[in-house]
N, C-alpha and C positions, 0 to 999 in steps of 0.2 A: 938048801937054797943058794944060788951063786951069790957070791960077798956083795957085788957090785948091784944087786938086785934091790930095787927101790917102792919104798910106795909112796901114795900123793894123797890124802886123808881130803882135803879141803877143796873139793871141787864138786860143784853143781852138775854142770854139763861138761862132758868130753866129746870132742868132735874130731870124728876120724876121717882125716884128709884136708890136707893145707893147700886145694886149689880155689878157685874162685867160690865157691859153693862155701865151703867151710870158713874160707876167710870172711867172706862179706857177713855170713850168720855170725861170726864170732865176733865182729866189729859190732852189729846191730845188739846182740847179746850183751856187750860191755857196756854199751849206752845206759842198758837197763839196770846195770849193777850186779849181774848175772857172774857169780864165777866160775869160768869155764876154761877149758885146755884144749889145744888142736893137739892131736898126733900126725907127723906128717913122714912118711918114709924115704923122701927123699932130703939130700943135705940142703938144698937152696930151693926157696919159694921158687913157685912159677916155671919151674922145670919137672919134666921136659916139655918142649914148646911142642902144642900137637893142636894146632886149631888154624883154621884159616882168618879169626880175628876179625870179621866183619859182623857188625852188629847195628841193627836199627838205633838210629838219633834217641829213642825213647831211654835209651840206658843212660843218656845224658842227663836226664829229671829223676828217674828213678833210682840211681846209684851214681851220685858225682864225683868225679873223679878229675884228677889236672888235665887243662886241656893238650899240656905237653906230651902226654900217651896216645895222643891221637895222632896216629901217621898221615892219612889220608881221607877223604871224603869222596863219596861215589853220589854222583848225580844221575849217571844213566846205566839200566842192566841190558845188557845184550842178550837175549834168547835164541838160541840156534838149535835149529831142527836135524832131523839127520841127513837132509838132502841139502842142508847150508842155508835154507831159507832164515832170515833174521827178524826179530822182533824188537824194538828196541823200546823199553819203558822209562819213562822218566816222571815217575809219581811224585807222593809227598815225602816219601822215605828218607832219604840222603842219608844212608848208611854212613858209619865211621870205620875206618880200618885202625885197629888199635895194635899197640904193642902189649900183646898178651901176658909175655910174661912180668913185665912190669906193671900192668894191670892186676894180675894178682898179686904179686907183692906188696904194692900201694895198699891194698883192704888188709892186706897179712901183717905188715908193720903199723896200721892204724891201728889194729886189734891188739897188738903188742904194748903200744904206747898207751891204751886205757887198761892194761894189766892183764891180758889175756895170755896165759902161758904155752909156750911152742914148744914141743919136744921133736926136733928134726932128727933126721938119719934114725927113725925108730918106726918098725912097724906093729900092727895091729895083730894081734894074736886071737883072741877071744874074749868073750865076758859070759857071765852069768848074774843069775840074781841073787841076792843074800837076804835072810830072815826080816832085814826093818826096812823093806821097800827101797833099797838101793841096789847096786848092782856091782860087781867086782870085773874092771876091764885089765886083762893081761897085753901088754905090748912084749916086745923083743927087751925093755931093760928095765921093766916097772911092772906095777900092780897102780891102780887108780879106783877107788872109792868115789861113785858120782850117782846122782839120780837119774840122770836119763844121757842116754849115747846118741850120736847123730851120724850116720852114715853118710857121709859127704866125700866116698871115698872112690867114686867115679864108676864107669860102667862094669868093673870087674869085682865090684865092692864084697868085701868079705863078711861086712855087715850085713847086707842085703841074703847075702848066703847062708848067714848064721839061722834064718828066719825059712830058708827055703825059697828065697826069692832070687830068679835068676834069667837074665833079660837075655832075650835075641839080640846077636851083634852082627854087625856088618864090618868088613875090614875096610880102613880107609888109606890111602898111600897120599903124601903131600910132598912136594918140595917146593924149596927159594931158589928161583930161577932168576939168571940176569936175559931179561925177556923184555922187549919194547913194546909197549900198550898203552892205550891212551888212562892218563890219570885217572879221570874222573870216569871211568866207566868199569863195570865187573861184567863178567860173560859167563853164562851157564851154555853147555852144550848136552843136549838130550840125545839120548843112544842107547836101543835097548842092551847094547852090547855092557853097559853098566846102569843097567836099569834101578837099581836102590837108591841111587843119587843122580847126580850129573856131573859132567866135568866142570871144573870151574878155573877162572883166571881173576885172581884178587890183586890188584897194583898197589903194593907197599906205600909209594911215593916217589919221593922224587931220586931217589936211590936205584932206580931202573932196576928194580928186584919186583918179582910178582912170586905170588904164592899159587901153586897151581896144584890141582889135586883131585881127585874123585873117589868114591867109594862103592865096591861091588864084592858081591860073594864070589863071583866067577872069576878065578885068577886076577886079583886085582894088580899085581906088579904086570903083569904082560897089558892088562888094559889102560895103566897110566903109561905103558912105553908108546901104546897105539894113539892113545891123546893125545900125547908130546908130538907124535909125529903129524897128526893130523892139525895141530894149531902151530906147525912148524917150529916147535921150541927145539934148539939145540940140547941134547943130553950132556956135554960137556960143558953148560954154563950152569949147571946144578949145581947151589953153593952147599946147600944140605939138604938132608931129605929126613921127613919124619913119618912114621907109621904110627896105627893104632886101631881103634873100634870104637863103631857107634852104636849105642844102643837102639833099637829098633822096636817101635812099638808107640805106649801111651802108659801113663802111670796107673796100676792097679791098687795095688797093696803097700801102703809103706808107712803105716803106724805099728807098734805093736805095743806090751808093757816096757816101759822104762826106755823104749827105743823108737826113732822114728829115720827117716831116709830121706834125701834132699839132694836135686841134680841128676846127675847120669845113673847115678846108682837106685833113684825111683823112676829111671825112664820118662823124665822131663826133657826130652829133646824132640825137638821138631822133624818129623819123618820126611818132610818135602827139603828140608835144607841141611838137618845133621846139626843146627846151632842149638844152641840152649839157654842164653846165658840170661836174656831177658824173662824167660820162663822161670827159670830158678831163682833168679832174684826177687823176683814176685811172690814165688812161694816161701823164701826166706821172709820176706816180710810179713808174712800171715803168720809164721810159726816162729819167730822171736816172741813176741807178745803172748803166745800160747803158753811158751815155755816159761817163761816168765811168772805167768797167772797160776800154773802147774806148781811151779815151787812154792808161790805162797799160800796156796791149798794144800798141798802135798799129795798132789794126785796126780801119777804118773800112767795111770792105766789106759790101755790099750782103748777102752771106751771114750775117756776124756780126749787123749790126742786123735783119736779118728772124728769125735765130731768136731772138734773146734780148728783142727788142721788138715786131716785127709778130707774132708766133705767138703769143706770151703775152696781148696786148691782144687777138687775136682769142678767144681761148678763156677769156677772161673779159668785159669788155664787148662784145666783138664779138657773142658769140653772144646777148646781150641785145637789142643794137642791129638785128639781125637781125630779133629777135622782135616789136622796136617796128615795122619796115619790112612785116612780114608783117602785122600787125596793121592797119597803115592802108592796105593794097594790099586788103585786106578790106572795111574803113569805106569806103574808095572807091567801091568798088562798090555800097554798099546805097543804096537808094531810101527816100523817106520812109517808106513804109508798113513797112520791111524796120526803121527805127530805130524806129520806132512800137509794132512787134511784139516787139522785142527788150525795150523799157522796160515793156511791159505784161508780159511773162514775168518778169521781174526784178522787178516791184511785188507781184507776185504768188507769189513763191517764196522761203519764207523760209531754202531750203538755201543759194540763190544769195546771198542777201542777209548770210549769214555768211559764206560761201567769200570775197567780195568784201572785208568788212569786215576779216577776218582776215589775209587774203593780198595785197590791192591794194600794190604798189608802183610808185610814179611812175616810179623807174629801172630798176630789174630786176623785170621781169615774168613771168620764166620759172615760179617758184614758184606764181603765179596761175595761168597759163597750164595748168600740171600739173596743179592740184586742177579746174580746170573743164572738163579732158578727160575726167573720171572723173564729170561730172554729167550725168545721160541726157539732161534737158529741154534742156541747154545744146547739147549736140553735136548732139542731132537739128534745134535749129534753124539750127547753124550748116551742117550737112549741107545742108539745106533751100535755104538762101543762096547755096551753091556749086555746087548742080544747078540754080539759077536763074539764075548766072552764070559759065557753064563754062569761058568766055574768061580767067578769074583762075587756073584750075589750071597751065599753064606758067610764070606767074609765079611761084606758089608753089613750082614745082620749082625755078626756077632759084635763089632764094634758098639753097636747101639744098644744091645741088651746086656753087655757084661760091665 
């Protein structure tokens, strides 16, 4: 064995991934005096930057952080149809635009200050069970003996792959661009050409920079260039460009013997927007006390973790994430005229306007959908859309029975 290879035996929980999922969970576990470590393949926490960084203000109560990390607050969402009709929504969300790099760092440093070991510039290789109800985790630099491993290592999770879990992916492209746009607005451009998400504009703040991006399976770089042209953004004003992938679906199986998944690795991502911070934070709040209890009773079985972590998550955010996915499947089937028809209906309906303004929620859409189900005008249009796109019915059924 390589002479520099080391072993760490004094660990209860090994978290793979030092982004927000791993860092936030590590800080929660440290509060409960759980001995844990974090393995992060990059040298610097928070990098690479791959996020629009706009989050509902719920995050301020769910996972408090310094207000200095808030770069901007958005009051209005401008939603644009393929024919350029616009809807402007000003509900109760008031999302914040954050410094995502520093946001991740904040919880990582907090965890370290509370005693969590961080191994940076180190890659997870694999792990396997030991006879004494522990696991041996192999990284690029050491071996770690622990009771539980947490896969918080993103959409291409190696921990998830170890259990045969593979998420569907959508390529995403984003750039920070010098672009003049109202600071208190964000924009979403719907178009069948980038049907898996939408084109977005998120102003960072007073620096004159916007985060502009989209996600699509169909030639994302070409679609991004087309989107820049549509919104009259000058490609020469691009400051930096980011690429990545978004998990596409909803959480299915994310507990195993001595192992759990959290965040993107478990597909805890909203299919309507590509965001997942509120969701993973909510799941981490369920997971941390479950891990603490499992250590006290020495039970790390899939049965225990599934009952106390997976099922509660599915009953809470899991239902909402399925609904996000259902909405996205319907949106993906819409033609340009379908979008235009919906926008015309909304603009001419006072009832719909009031329902959306009062019940719209960028994280938890269940209440809004519940209200819309009782709106005859809306349901008539949805029924017409489904009749014109019958191929979507088996997909809808699968969401509810899986």
